[in-house]
N, C-alpha and C positions, 0 to 999 in steps of 0.2 A: 659691432668693434671697431670699427673704423672710425665713430664718432667718440667713443673713449680713447683711441691712439690720438686723435687730433686733439682731445682735452687735454690729455697727459703731455703731449708735445708743447701745447702753447704754455703749461706750468712750468714745464723744464726749460722752455724759452725765454719765460719771463725771469726764473732763476740765472739764467745766463747772462742774461741783460744786466741784472742787478750786481752779479760779480764782476761784470766787464766795466761796470759804472760805478764800482765803488764809491761812495761820495766820501769827502775830507782830505784832510793833505797831513804829512807829518812835519813836524817843525824840523828835525834832522831825517832827512831820508836816510833809509837803509836798503841795503841791497836784499834781493829775495833770497829766503834762505835755501840753500842745499836741499836735495828732495833727499830723504832718508831711506837711501837704499837698503841699509843695512838691517831695517824693520820690515823690508818685505818677507824674508824668510820665515820668521817668528808669526808676523800677521797671516800670512799663507798656511803655516802651520795651525795656529788657532783656529782660524776659520773653516779649513777642512775638516778639521777634527770635529768642531762644531755640526759643520753640514752633514758629517756622514754619522755621527752619534746621536744627534738628537732626532732624526728620523727613523733610526733603527730603535730607539727606546719607545718612542710614539708607536712603533709597528708593534713592537712585544706587548706594549700595554695595553694599547686600544684606546679608545674614548673615554673610557673609566677613568683613567690614568690623570684626567684634567679636575678630577674631584678628590683626589689624593691628597689628604691634610699635610702629610710629610713634604709632598713635592711645593704645595704652596708655601710653607713654610720657609723652604728654602730658596725659594724665588723672593721672597719677601724682602732679605737684607739688601741694602745698596752695594754698589760697586766700592765706594768708601769704606764700608765696614770689611768685605772681603780683602782689599788692598791692606788694611791696617790689621786684620787677623794674620796675614800671611807676613806681614814684617813682626809681627808678635811672635810667631813661631820659628822663622827663619835663622837658623843656627848662625850664630855670629862668624864662627869658622870658616865659613863657606863664602865669606864676603856677600857683598849686595846682591840682592835676589836679579837683577839684571832683566835679559830677555825671558829667560826661563820663568822665572819667578813671575812677570807680565804674562806669559800665556797660562800659567796654572792659574793666576788670579781672574784671568778672563773667561776662563771656562767654568770655573767655581760661580762666578757672578751670572754668565749668560744662558747655561744648558740648562737649569731648571724650568727658567721662564720659557726657553725657544721649546723645550719639550711638552709644556703645559699648553703653551699657544697651538702645536701642532696636533696633541692629541683633542684639543676643542674643537679644532676644526673638521676633526674626522665624524664621518656621519654614523648615526647610531646604528647599532648591530641588533637590537631586538624590536622584535622576534625574528626578523631575517637581516643579515645571512646568518645570525646564530644558529638557527633551526637545520640549517644545512651541513654543519659541523666545520671543525676547527678550521680544516683545510680551506675552506672556502671564505671564512674570516679571514685569515692570513691575506688570501689572494684577494679580496675588497679592500684590505687597510694597504696594500703595498700599489694597488692601482690608485686610490686616492690620495695615496702621499706622493705618489709621481706626478700627480696632476698638481699639487698643491707646491712642491719643492722648487719650482722655479720662481714662483711669485714670492714664494715665502722668502728667498735667499735675497730677491731683488728688494722686496719691502725693507727687510731687516738689516742689510749690510749698511746703510746709512747711519741706522740707530748704532750698530755695534761700533762704525766708525767713532761717532761722537762721544757715546759712551767709554769708549777706551782712553778716552783724554782724561779723565779722573785716575784711573789705574797709571796712568803713563807719568802724570805729575806726581803721585804719591810714592811710584816707586824710582822715581828719578830715571826714567827709560825714555829717550826721546824716541817717538814713533809715529805713525799716520794720523793720530788725531793732533797731536801738537803740532803737526806739519799744517793741518788746517788751518787751526788758531795763530800760528805765526804769520801766515800770509794773509790773513785780516788784519792783525796788528800790523803788518808792514804794507799795506795797501799793494798786495802784487795780486793786480787785477788779472793778470796773463794765467798764473798759476790757480788762483780760485776758480777761473771760466776753465782750465782745463780739469779739474777736480768736477765740477758740476757737468761738463759733458762726458767725462766716464762712467758718471752715475747715471745719467740719462741714457746712455748706450745701453749700460745693464740692462733697465727698466725696457728699453725698447726690443732688446733681445728675447726677454723674458715673455713679453706679451706677442712677440713672433712666432716664438715656440709653441706658445700656446694654441695660436691661430694655425699653425702646421699639426697641430696634433690634433685638433677638432675633426671630427667626423663630417 
C-alpha cells in the first residue's frame, strides 16, 4: 500500500512540476481568467446526481447489467452527439439551454458508461451469494459498491472534468472544463498547479480512506 502511494505521489508531483513550469510564452500576455464560481453549483449538482444514481442503478441491476445491450448502446454516442441532440430538441421559446441544459447533456452522456463501469467491477454472484437469497445478494452488492465508490470517484472525476469541455463549448456555457483550457492557453502556471494539487488531494484522500477501511 505504501509503495503504491509513493508511486502515485511521484506521478502527481511530476504533473504539478510540469504545470508550474509550463513552457512557452505569449506574444501578448493576458491576465489569468477569473475562476468560474457560477459553474460550481451546476457542476456540483451534476456530479452529485451522477455519484448517487450510478451506484444505485448498479446495485439494482448487479453485475449482469454490464452485459445489457441497451446500456451499451446508450454508452456509445460521444458527448458531441448528446449536446447536438439537446440543441435540436430544445424549444426556442425557452432561450439558450444554459447551465440546466449542460447538466442534462452531461448526465445523458456520462450516466450509462458509469453504470456499466460499476456493474462490470462487481464480483460474480453465481452460484454464491445467489444461492443464499436476494437479501444476501443485495448486501454483497452494497458492500462491494461501498469499497468501489471512493476510488471510482477519484479515478473518474478528472475524466468528467475534461469531457465536460465538449459540452461547454457546444452549448456556449463557461464552466470548469473551459477554465482548465483557458489557463493552459494563458500560461497560468499558478492556476494549473492549483488544479493539479486539488486532483492529487482527491486521489490521496481516496487511498487514505481505503487504507483506514481495510481490516
